[in-house]
N, C-alpha and C positions, 0 to 999 in steps of 0.2 A: 504494500500500500504506500502510495506517495504521500509525503508530508505536504502541508500547505505551501511551504517555501519552494519545494521542488516543483509543485504544480505552477506556482507563480513564475518561476524562472523559465520553465518549459513554454508557458504561454507567451511570455515576453520574447523569448528566443524565436518562437514561431512567427511572431509579429515583426521580426527583423531587428529588434533592439540588440545593440552590441553589449558585450560583457560590462564595459564601463557604464553605459547607460542604465543597464539593469542594476548595477551596484548602487548608483546614485538614486534611482527610483525606489529601490527597496531598502536603502540605507544600510547596506552590508558591504563588506570588502569584495574586491574582485576575486580573490581566491575562494571566498565563500560562495560566490556565484558559480564558479567553476566546480566546486565541490557538490553543490546542490544539483547542478546539471548532470554531472557524471554519475552521481548516486541514482538520479531518476532514470538515466539511460540503462544502468545496470539492473535496476529493479524491473524495468519494462522488458529488458532482454530475458531476464530470469522468468518472468511471467510467460513470455512467448514460448520459452523452452519447456516450461511446466505443462502448458496446454498441448504442445506437440507430443510430449511424452505420454500424457494422459490419453491422447487420441491413439497413439501407437499401442498402448496397453489396453485399449478399448474400454477405458474408464468413462470416457465421454465420446459421443459421436461427433463427427465433423458437422458443423453447421453449414447448411446449404441454403442459399437465398437465390431464388429465381427472379431475375429482373427482366421485365418485358420492355422491349423498346417501344417507345411511343411513336406512333405514326403521325406524321404531320400532314 
């Protein structure tokens, strides 16, 4: 589970803010921004791997969504 700071940093990074801008906006150091960002990425990567393993072990079934193309 991501912390609030990790979520904030990810959202701001996605919006295109630089590390310096994020540190000023959140009033934290640049190394802290980097730490929150890296921790979030590791957590997300671990979650992805856990889901993949659960599918392989048939603990959960793969979700399939059928998207219909809209005709114009």
